[in-house]
C-alpha positions in Angstrom: -21.4 -14.9 -16.5 -19.2 -18.0 -16.5 -17.5 -18.8 -13.2 -13.7 -19.2 -13.5 -12.2 -21.9 -11.3 -10.0 -20.7 -8.5 -6.1 -20.3 -9.2 -4.4 -22.7 -7.2 -1.9 -20.8 -4.9 1.8 -21.2 -6.5 4.3 -23.6 -4.8 6.4 -20.4 -3.6 3.3 -18.9 -1.8 3.7 -20.7 1.5 7.2 -19.1 1.9 6.0 -15.6 1.3 6.9 -13.4 4.4 5.4 -10.2 4.8 7.4 -8.0 7.4 8.1 -4.4 8.3 10.4 -2.6 6.3 14.3 -2.5 7.6 16.6 0.2 6.5 18.6 -2.1 4.5 15.5 -2.9 2.6 15.4 0.9 0.9 17.7 -0.1 -2.0 15.4 -2.7 -2.8 12.5 -0.8 -2.9 13.9 0.6 -6.3 13.2 -2.3 -8.1 16.2 -2.9 -10.1 16.3 0.9 -11.2 12.6 1.1 -12.1 12.1 3.2 -9.1 15.1 4.9 -8.5 13.7 8.2 -8.9 11.7 7.7 -5.5 15.0 7.4 -3.7 14.8 10.3 -1.5 11.1 9.6 -1.1 11.4 6.3 0.2 14.0 7.7 2.6 11.6 10.3 4.0 8.8 7.6 4.0 11.2 5.7 6.2 11.7 8.4 8.4 7.9 8.6 9.0 8.0 5.0 10.0 11.0 5.4 12.4 9.2 8.2 14.0 5.8 6.6 14.4 3.9 8.4 11.8 3.9 5.4 9.3 4.1 1.8 8.9 6.0 0.2 5.9 5.7 -3.7 4.9 7.4 -5.3 2.4 6.5 -9.0 0.8 9.8 -11.0 0.7 10.4 -14.7 -0.8 13.5 -16.3 0.4 16.3 -16.4 -2.3 14.3 -14.1 -4.3 14.1 -11.0 -2.2 11.3 -8.2 -1.9 8.2 -8.9 -4.5 6.0 -6.3 -2.9 5.7 -3.2 -0.7 2.7 -1.4 1.2 3.1 2.0 3.1 0.3 3.1 5.5 0.6 6.7 6.7 -0.9 6.8 10.3 -1.1 10.7 10.5 -1.0 13.5 8.3 -1.5 17.1 8.0 -4.3 15.9 5.5 -6.6 14.5 8.1 -9.0 13.3 5.3 -6.4 10.6 4.7 -4.9 9.8 8.0 -5.7 11.5 11.4 -3.6 9.2 13.7 -6.7 8.3 15.4 -9.3 6.8 13.4 -8.5 6.9 9.9 -5.3 5.7 8.1 -3.9 5.6 4.5 -2.8 3.1 2.4 -0.1 4.2 -0.4 3.1 3.0 -2.2 1.4 -0.4 -2.5 2.6 -2.6 -5.2 3.6 -6.2 -6.1 6.0 -7.0 -8.7 4.3 -7.8 -12.4 5.5 -11.7 -12.1 3.8 -12.1 -9.0 0.5 -10.4 -9.3 -2.6 -12.4 -9.5 -1.7 -14.9 -6.8 -2.6 -13.2 -3.9 0.4 -11.5 -2.7 -1.3 -8.3 -2.7 -4.7 -9.5 -0.8 -2.4 -11.0 1.8 -0.3 -7.9 2.3 -3.6 -5.8 2.6 -4.9 -8.2 5.3 -1.5 -7.8 7.3 -2.1 -4.0 7.3 -5.7 -3.9 8.1 -5.2 -6.6 10.9 -2.5 -4.3 12.0 -4.7 -1.0 12.1 -7.6 -2.9 13.5 -5.5 -4.2 16.5 -4.7 -0.4 17.0 -8.3 0.7 17.0 -8.3 2.3 13.6 -11.8 2.4 12.0 -11.3 3.6 8.6 -8.8 2.7 5.8 -8.5 5.0 2.9 -6.4 5.0 -0.4 -6.3 6.1 -3.8 -6.7 4.4 -7.1 -5.7 5.7 -10.4 -8.9 6.1 -12.3 -7.3 3.8 -15.1 -6.3 1.1 -12.7 -9.3 -1.1 -13.3 -7.6 -4.2 -11.9 -6.5 -2.5 -8.6 -9.9 -1.2 -8.2 -11.7 -4.4 -8.6 -9.0 -5.9 -6.2 -10.1 -3.3 -3.4 -13.8 -3.7 -4.1 -13.6 -7.2 -3.9 -11.7 -6.8 -0.2 -14.6 -4.5 0.9 -13.5 -0.8 -0.2 -16.0 1.4 -1.6 -15.4 4.5 -3.7 -16.1 7.6 -1.6 -15.2 10.3 -4.4 -12.9 11.6 -6.9 -9.2 12.9 -6.1 -7.2 15.3 -8.1 -3.9 13.0 -7.6 -1.9 16.2 -7.4 1.2 15.6 -5.4 5.0 16.3 -5.7 8.4 14.9 -4.7 12.1 15.5 -4.9 13.7 13.0 -7.3 17.0 11.1 -6.7 18.7 14.3 -8.2 17.0 16.7 -5.9 14.6 17.8 -8.8 11.2 18.6 -7.6 8.7 16.4 -9.7 4.8 17.3 -9.8 2.6 14.5 -10.4 -0.9 14.5 -11.6 -2.8 10.9 -11.1 -6.3 11.4 -11.1 -7.9 8.7 -9.0 -10.5 7.5 -7.0 -10.7 7.7 -2.9 -11.7 4.5 -1.6 -12.3 3.6 2.0 -13.0 0.5 4.2 -14.4 0.7 7.8 -12.7 -1.7 10.0 -13.5 -2.6 13.8 -17.3 -2.2 13.0 -18.1 -4.5 15.9 -16.2 -2.0 18.5 -18.4 1.1 17.2 -20.9 2.5 19.5 
């Protein structure tokens, strides 16, 4: 296997800011219309953030705007995903294609992991689409491991108020954090 030389960070990378989502960021999550159908979902997720059940980040470049997003559900009725005490669930994680492969996603995920570790969470779970091999490689490189399949069944109300049922077969992945504190 031939080793590839490391890719140098682009000149814009030091300007990258990963920060908590603000309400005025919600329209930017639609990425110029590509994700308009999630408008109501984004508002609902922001409500979870506002009430302490989720944490939401964006990656922003000055003069460019938001180039990435990452959501973490802290508590859920599905405790195998997020129980509010030990386990949190990463979702809604994306980086605009032009900025993929430069470490933006890794940086965002590390920000989320550090935040959760500071709050004494021990496990982070996420689902990765079974056909998204690049994302799975990234997660495995960062210490996540597959713990089983997930049918990927979920639904949401689109921007017109119409229920959309989604089937995205996935792999459930998990990473342990705060391992030094475990008894």
